[in-house]
VOTORGU-804342 format. One record per residue (C-alpha): residue in one letter; residue number from 1; y, x, z. Coordinates in steps of 0.1 Angstrom, whole numbers. Layout:
residues N
+---+-----+-------+-------+-------+
! r !   k !    py !    px !    pz !
+---+-----+-------+-------+-------+
! a ! NUM !     Y !     X !     Z !
...
+---+-----+-------+-------+-------+
end
This chain:
residues 327
+---+-----+-------+-------+-------+
! r !   k !    py !    px !    pz !
+---+-----+-------+-------+-------+
! m !   1 !   767 !   217 ! -1036 !
! k !   2 !   784 !   215 ! -1003 !
! k !   3 !   773 !   180 ! -1003 !
! w !   4 !   738 !   188 ! -1007 !
! k !   5 !   741 !   214 !  -977 !
! d !   6 !   762 !   190 !  -957 !
! m !   7 !   728 !   166 !  -959 !
! q !   8 !   702 !   193 !  -951 !
! s !   9 !   726 !   207 !  -920 !
! k !  10 !   727 !   167 !  -908 !
! g !  11 !   688 !   160 !  -916 !
! s !  12 !   683 !   192 !  -898 !
! k !  13 !   703 !   176 !  -866 !
! h !  14 !   679 !   147 !  -865 !
! k !  15 !   644 !   164 !  -867 !
! k !  16 !   659 !   191 !  -838 !
! i !  17 !   636 !   186 !  -806 !
! n !  18 !   646 !   198 !  -773 !
! p !  19 !   629 !   231 !  -760 !
! k !  20 !   625 !   217 !  -727 !
! y !  21 !   602 !   186 !  -740 !
! l !  22 !   580 !   211 !  -761 !
! f !  23 !   574 !   226 !  -732 !
! i !  24 !   567 !   202 !  -706 !
! c !  25 !   543 !   185 !  -735 !
! a !  26 !   529 !   222 !  -739 !
! a !  27 !   521 !   228 !  -700 !
! l !  28 !   503 !   191 !  -694 !
! v !  29 !   481 !   200 !  -728 !
! v !  30 !   473 !   232 !  -714 !
! l !  31 !   467 !   217 !  -676 !
! s !  32 !   449 !   193 !  -689 !
! t !  33 !   425 !   212 !  -705 !
! a !  34 !   419 !   236 !  -681 !
! c !  35 !   408 !   210 !  -655 !
! a !  36 !   388 !   194 !  -681 !
! a !  37 !   373 !   230 !  -687 !
! q !  38 !   366 !   233 !  -645 !
! v !  39 !   343 !   212 !  -645 !
! k !  40 !   311 !   203 !  -665 !
! v !  41 !   284 !   178 !  -668 !
! i !  42 !   249 !   187 !  -658 !
! e !  43 !   233 !   156 !  -659 !
! k !  44 !   237 !   120 !  -672 !
! s !  45 !   218 !    87 !  -669 !
! a !  46 !   227 !    80 !  -707 !
! k !  47 !   240 !   103 !  -739 !
! k !  48 !   275 !    85 !  -734 !
! p !  49 !   294 !    68 !  -707 !
! p !  50 !   298 !    27 !  -716 !
! a !  51 !   325 !    11 !  -727 !
! w !  52 !   332 !    -4 !  -697 !
! v !  53 !   333 !    28 !  -671 !
! n !  54 !   368 !    29 !  -658 !
! g !  55 !   378 !    -1 !  -675 !
! i !  56 !   384 !   -39 !  -666 !
! e !  57 !   366 !   -68 !  -679 !
! k !  58 !   367 !  -105 !  -670 !
! n !  59 !   339 !  -119 !  -650 !
! f !  60 !   333 !   -82 !  -635 !
! l !  61 !   340 !   -57 !  -608 !
! i !  62 !   341 !   -23 !  -622 !
! v !  63 !   333 !     1 !  -592 !
! s !  64 !   337 !    38 !  -594 !
! a !  65 !   323 !    62 !  -565 !
! t !  66 !   318 !   102 !  -561 !
! a !  67 !   299 !   117 !  -533 !
! q !  68 !   281 !   148 !  -532 !
! n !  69 !   241 !   126 !  -544 !
! v !  70 !   232 !    98 !  -560 !
! e !  71 !   224 !    76 !  -523 !
! d !  72 !   261 !    89 !  -509 !
! a !  73 !   278 !    74 !  -541 !
! k !  74 !   257 !    45 !  -538 !
! g !  75 !   267 !    35 !  -504 !
! k !  76 !   302 !    41 !  -511 !
! i !  77 !   299 !    20 !  -545 !
! l !  78 !   284 !   -12 !  -521 !
! n !  79 !   310 !    -7 !  -494 !
! s !  80 !   341 !    -4 !  -527 !
! i !  81 !   323 !   -36 !  -539 !
! r !  82 !   325 !   -56 !  -508 !
! e !  83 !   362 !   -46 !  -502 !
! q !  84 !   374 !   -59 !  -539 !
! v !  85 !   351 !   -91 !  -529 !
! v !  86 !   373 !   -96 !  -491 !
! h !  87 !   405 !   -82 !  -515 !
! a !  88 !   398 !  -111 !  -543 !
! v !  89 !   394 !  -141 !  -519 !
! a !  90 !   427 !  -129 !  -495 !
! v !  91 !   447 !  -126 !  -528 !
! n !  92 !   433 !  -162 !  -538 !
! v !  93 !   434 !  -177 !  -501 !
! k !  94 !   476 !  -165 !  -498 !
! s !  95 !   482 !  -180 !  -532 !
! s !  96 !   469 !  -212 !  -518 !
! a !  97 !   486 !  -206 !  -483 !
! a !  98 !   518 !  -203 !  -498 !
! i !  99 !   515 !  -237 !  -517 !
! n ! 100 !   504 !  -250 !  -480 !
! v ! 101 !   536 !  -238 !  -469 !
! q ! 102 !   563 !  -251 !  -494 !
! e ! 103 !   546 !  -285 !  -486 !
! t ! 104 !   554 !  -282 !  -446 !
! m ! 105 !   585 !  -266 !  -446 !
! l ! 106 !   593 !  -286 !  -416 !
! d ! 107 !   569 !  -275 !  -396 !
! g ! 108 !   575 !  -239 !  -384 !
! k ! 109 !   542 !  -234 !  -365 !
! v ! 110 !   519 !  -245 !  -394 !
! r ! 111 !   543 !  -222 !  -421 !
! q ! 112 !   538 !  -197 !  -398 !
! f ! 113 !   500 !  -199 !  -395 !
! l ! 114 !   496 !  -201 !  -428 !
! e ! 115 !   516 !  -172 !  -438 !
! t ! 116 !   501 !  -150 !  -415 !
! t ! 117 !   463 !  -167 !  -428 !
! g ! 118 !   475 !  -156 !  -459 !
! t ! 119 !   486 !  -121 !  -451 !
! t ! 120 !   455 !  -108 !  -429 !
! i ! 121 !   425 !  -122 !  -444 !
! h ! 122 !   411 !   -97 !  -458 !
! t ! 123 !   404 !   -78 !  -425 !
! k ! 124 !   381 !  -112 !  -415 !
! s ! 125 !   350 !   -98 !  -439 !
! g ! 126 !   328 !  -116 !  -415 !
! n ! 127 !   334 !  -150 !  -426 !
! v ! 128 !   329 !  -140 !  -468 !
! p ! 129 !   290 !  -148 !  -467 !
! f ! 130 !   288 !  -134 !  -498 !
! l ! 131 !   291 !  -102 !  -487 !
! s ! 132 !   255 !   -98 !  -475 !
! e ! 133 !   240 !  -111 !  -505 !
! i ! 134 !   259 !   -77 !  -525 !
! a ! 135 !   232 !   -52 !  -538 !
! l ! 136 !   227 !   -26 !  -565 !
! s ! 137 !   200 !   -47 !  -580 !
! n ! 138 !   226 !   -75 !  -588 !
! a ! 139 !   243 !   -53 !  -612 !
! v ! 140 !   242 !   -59 !  -647 !
! d ! 141 !   248 !   -20 !  -657 !
! y ! 142 !   254 !    14 !  -646 !
! y ! 143 !   261 !    46 !  -657 !
! w ! 144 !   265 !    80 !  -635 !
! e ! 145 !   274 !   121 !  -641 !
! k ! 146 !   261 !   144 !  -617 !
! q ! 147 !   290 !   173 !  -625 !
! q ! 148 !   297 !   208 !  -616 !
! d ! 149 !   328 !   228 !  -607 !
! k ! 150 !   324 !   260 !  -631 !
! k ! 151 !   343 !   279 !  -606 !
! t ! 152 !   328 !   272 !  -571 !
! k ! 153 !   293 !   258 !  -584 !
! a ! 154 !   294 !   227 !  -565 !
! v ! 155 !   280 !   195 !  -575 !
! t ! 156 !   289 !   163 !  -571 !
! v ! 157 !   277 !   126 !  -588 !
! v ! 158 !   301 !   103 !  -604 !
! y ! 159 !   288 !    71 !  -602 !
! h ! 160 !   299 !    40 !  -617 !
! v ! 161 !   285 !     1 !  -617 !
! k ! 162 !   290 !   -27 !  -637 !
! y ! 163 !   289 !   -59 !  -612 !
! p ! 164 !   290 !   -95 !  -623 !
! f ! 165 !   319 !  -117 !  -600 !
! p ! 166 !   327 !  -147 !  -620 !
! e ! 167 !   354 !  -168 !  -612 !
! i ! 168 !   332 !  -197 !  -601 !
! q ! 169 !   316 !  -173 !  -576 !
! l ! 170 !   354 !  -163 !  -563 !
! q ! 171 !   361 !  -202 !  -559 !
! q ! 172 !   335 !  -206 !  -539 !
! l ! 173 !   338 !  -176 !  -517 !
! v ! 174 !   377 !  -193 !  -514 !
! f ! 175 !   358 !  -227 !  -501 !
! e ! 176 !   335 !  -211 !  -479 !
! f ! 177 !   362 !  -186 !  -464 !
! k ! 178 !   385 !  -217 !  -453 !
! e ! 179 !   360 !  -240 !  -444 !
! a ! 180 !   345 !  -214 !  -417 !
! d ! 181 !   383 !  -204 !  -408 !
! e ! 182 !   393 !  -238 !  -406 !
! k ! 183 !   355 !  -243 !  -381 !
! v ! 184 !   370 !  -215 !  -356 !
! t ! 185 !   406 !  -229 !  -357 !
! a ! 186 !   391 !  -263 !  -345 !
! q ! 187 !   367 !  -244 !  -321 !
! l ! 188 !   397 !  -229 !  -303 !
! t ! 189 !   418 !  -257 !  -304 !
! g ! 190 !   388 !  -279 !  -289 !
! l ! 191 !   383 !  -250 !  -259 !
! c ! 192 !   421 !  -252 !  -249 !
! e ! 193 !   423 !  -289 !  -247 !
! s ! 194 !   391 !  -287 !  -226 !
! l ! 195 !   408 !  -270 !  -199 !
! d ! 196 !   416 !  -305 !  -179 !
! a ! 197 !   388 !  -320 !  -187 !
! v ! 198 !   363 !  -292 !  -172 !
! n ! 199 !   344 !  -306 !  -142 !
! n ! 200 !   310 !  -284 !  -146 !
! l ! 201 !   319 !  -249 !  -128 !
! e ! 202 !   294 !  -228 !  -152 !
! e ! 203 !   310 !  -241 !  -185 !
! i ! 204 !   344 !  -224 !  -175 !
! g ! 205 !   323 !  -194 !  -177 !
! k ! 206 !   306 !  -204 !  -208 !
! n ! 207 !   340 !  -212 !  -222 !
! i ! 208 !   355 !  -177 !  -212 !
! v ! 209 !   331 !  -163 !  -236 !
! a ! 210 !   333 !  -185 !  -262 !
! l ! 211 !   371 !  -176 !  -264 !
! q ! 212 !   367 !  -142 !  -257 !
! q ! 213 !   340 !  -142 !  -292 !
! l ! 214 !   369 !  -163 !  -310 !
! q ! 215 !   396 !  -134 !  -299 !
! k ! 216 !   381 !  -107 !  -315 !
! s ! 217 !   378 !  -121 !  -349 !
! f ! 218 !   411 !  -135 !  -350 !
! d ! 219 !   442 !  -111 !  -361 !
! d ! 220 !   466 !  -136 !  -360 !
! e ! 221 !   488 !  -155 !  -337 !
! r ! 222 !   458 !  -175 !  -330 !
! k ! 223 !   446 !  -142 !  -309 !
! e ! 224 !   473 !  -147 !  -284 !
! q ! 225 !   466 !  -185 !  -282 !
! a ! 226 !   428 !  -175 !  -273 !
! a ! 227 !   440 !  -150 !  -246 !
! a ! 228 !   463 !  -177 !  -230 !
! c ! 229 !   432 !  -202 !  -230 !
! i ! 230 !   412 !  -173 !  -210 !
! t ! 231 !   438 !  -169 !  -186 !
! n ! 232 !   440 !  -203 !  -177 !
! y ! 233 !   404 !  -206 !  -177 !
! r ! 234 !   403 !  -181 !  -158 !
! n ! 235 !   432 !  -193 !  -131 !
! l ! 236 !   410 !  -223 !  -124 !
! y ! 237 !   388 !  -208 !  -104 !
! a ! 238 !   416 !  -206 !   -77 !
! y ! 239 !   415 !  -244 !   -75 !
! v ! 240 !   379 !  -249 !   -65 !
! s ! 241 !   375 !  -259 !   -28 !
! l ! 242 !   349 !  -277 !    -7 !
! e ! 243 !   358 !  -305 !     7 !
! e ! 244 !   345 !  -325 !    38 !
! s ! 245 !   330 !  -359 !    32 !
! e ! 246 !   311 !  -361 !    66 !
! h ! 247 !   303 !  -342 !    99 !
! h ! 248 !   289 !  -347 !   129 !
! t ! 249 !   269 !  -323 !   151 !
! g ! 250 !   239 !  -313 !   138 !
! h ! 251 !   245 !  -324 !   102 !
! l ! 252 !   273 !  -321 !    73 !
! s ! 253 !   281 !  -333 !    40 !
! c ! 254 !   306 !  -319 !    17 !
! q ! 255 !   317 !  -317 !   -19 !
! l ! 256 !   328 !  -291 !   -45 !
! m ! 257 !   363 !  -299 !   -61 !
! l ! 258 !   381 !  -290 !   -88 !
! s ! 259 !   418 !  -295 !   -87 !
! g ! 260 !   414 !  -321 !   -66 !
! k ! 261 !   386 !  -340 !   -84 !
! p ! 262 !   347 !  -336 !   -78 !
! a ! 263 !   332 !  -309 !   -97 !
! v ! 264 !   291 !  -299 !  -101 !
! t ! 265 !   276 !  -271 !  -105 !
! i ! 266 !   238 !  -255 !  -105 !
! q ! 267 !   243 !  -228 !   -83 !
! k ! 268 !   231 !  -230 !   -45 !
! p ! 269 !   251 !  -222 !   -15 !
! r ! 270 !   253 !  -197 !    12 !
! v ! 271 !   252 !  -211 !    42 !
! k ! 272 !   257 !  -196 !    75 !
! s ! 273 !   269 !  -202 !   113 !
! n ! 274 !   281 !  -184 !   139 !
! c ! 275 !   256 !  -194 !   162 !
! a ! 276 !   234 !  -223 !   148 !
! d ! 277 !   198 !  -221 !   133 !
! n ! 278 !   174 !  -235 !   117 !
! i ! 279 !   196 !  -245 !    89 !
! k ! 280 !   186 !  -264 !    61 !
! v ! 281 !   204 !  -273 !    28 !
! k ! 282 !   200 !  -297 !     1 !
! s ! 283 !   223 !  -296 !   -28 !
! h ! 284 !   226 !  -326 !   -54 !
! d ! 285 !   237 !  -326 !   -89 !
! n ! 286 !   270 !  -340 !   -84 !
! g ! 287 !   286 !  -315 !   -68 !
! s ! 288 !   276 !  -323 !   -32 !
! i ! 289 !   255 !  -307 !    -3 !
! d ! 290 !   238 !  -320 !    30 !
! v ! 291 !   235 !  -293 !    56 !
! s ! 292 !   213 !  -294 !    89 !
! y ! 293 !   216 !  -277 !   115 !
! q ! 294 !   204 !  -271 !   156 !
! t ! 295 !   232 !  -261 !   179 !
! g ! 296 !   204 !  -248 !   208 !
! g ! 297 !   228 !  -215 !   205 !
! c ! 298 !   262 !  -229 !   209 !
! y ! 299 !   283 !  -230 !   237 !
! a ! 300 !   309 !  -250 !   242 !
! d ! 301 !   338 !  -229 !   248 !
! l ! 302 !   338 !  -214 !   217 !
! d ! 303 !   346 !  -223 !   180 !
! n ! 304 !   317 !  -232 !   164 !
! y ! 305 !   314 !  -235 !   127 !
! i ! 306 !   292 !  -237 !    98 !
! e ! 307 !   303 !  -214 !    71 !
! v ! 308 !   295 !  -224 !    34 !
! t ! 309 !   298 !  -199 !     4 !
! y ! 310 !   298 !  -202 !   -32 !
! n ! 311 !   310 !  -174 !   -61 !
! f ! 312 !   325 !  -186 !   -93 !
! g ! 313 !   340 !  -159 !  -115 !
! g ! 314 !   333 !  -132 !   -93 !
! k ! 315 !   356 !  -151 !   -65 !
! n ! 316 !   342 !  -164 !   -28 !
! v ! 317 !   351 !  -196 !   -24 !
! t ! 318 !   345 !  -203 !    16 !
! q ! 319 !   353 !  -223 !    35 !
! k ! 320 !   344 !  -236 !    77 !
! f ! 321 !   337 !  -268 !    88 !
! f ! 322 !   341 !  -263 !   128 !
! f ! 323 !   323 !  -281 !   151 !
! t ! 324 !   318 !  -286 !   190 !
! v ! 325 !   288 !  -293 !   216 !
! t ! 326 !   287 !  -303 !   246 !
! e ! 327 !   268 !  -282 !   275 !
+---+-----+-------+-------+-------+
end
C-alpha cells in the first residue's frame, strides 16, 4: 500500500505544471482572441483565403499591403514587389561579388570595389530594367479583405498578391544589372582618362555634365572618383589662354591654347579696342582668329591695344594685344 502511494506521489510530481506557465498561456489566448474579435471582415474577394496567402512559394513573390482603400493598397503592393525584386538582385550580386573578391585578394582596390558594390547595389533601382515592367496585371492570383475595427469603425483593406518571379528571370536581371553597372564604370573611367587629351573647350562642359549624371547614380567610392574628375575638368579652364601668332598694325592673328596646346571652340570671341575702329573678326576651325582694324583714332603716345575675350565655364579668358602707331 505504501509502495502504491509512493508511486502515485512520484507520478503526480511529473504531471505538475508551473502556475506561471498556465497564466502566460491563458493570457496569450485571451489576447489573441481579443485582437481577433476587434476586427471583422465586411467584404472579401473570395469565400476563403487561398493557401498561398502569407506563405512562401518558389518562383513567386507573395506580397501583402494594408491601406484605407483598394487603390492605395495596390500602389503599396507595386512598391513592395519592386523592393523585393531589387533586394533579390542585390543578394545575388553580393554573393557573386564575394566570390570575385576571393579571386582578387591581392588587389585591395578591386576587392573594396566589389565588396562595396555588393552591399550597396540595392539602392540602384534605376539599373534594374525589369522594374518598369512590373504591373498587377501580371499577377497570377490575388485576394483582398475589407476589414472594420469594431471599436473605431475604421475600415481598412488588406491586399495579397501572388506575383511570378522565376529563377531564370532573377538571373537575367542580375546579368543586366552587372552589364549596366560595368557600362557606367567604363564610362567614368573613359571620361577621367580623357582629361589630358581634351582640346575642344566645349567638350569640357559636356564631360562635366556627364560626370555629374554618373555621380548621382553612384553610392560607392566611384561617387568620389566622379567628384574628383569634375574638379579636374573645371580646373582646365584656368589653363586656357590666347597666344599671339602674328601682329602688325591693322592685323592680328592669335590662337586659343589649353595647357600649352592648341585648342578649338565654336564660340565667337568679343573683340574691342581702346582706340581702333572698323574691327573685323574671322574665326577658324582650328581655334585661331584673324582680327583686322583701323587705327585712325589712335595716338602714338598711348598704350593702344586690341582686347580679345572668351568665356569658358563662367570665367572670362581675356588677352590684350598692344600695338603702336606713327603720328
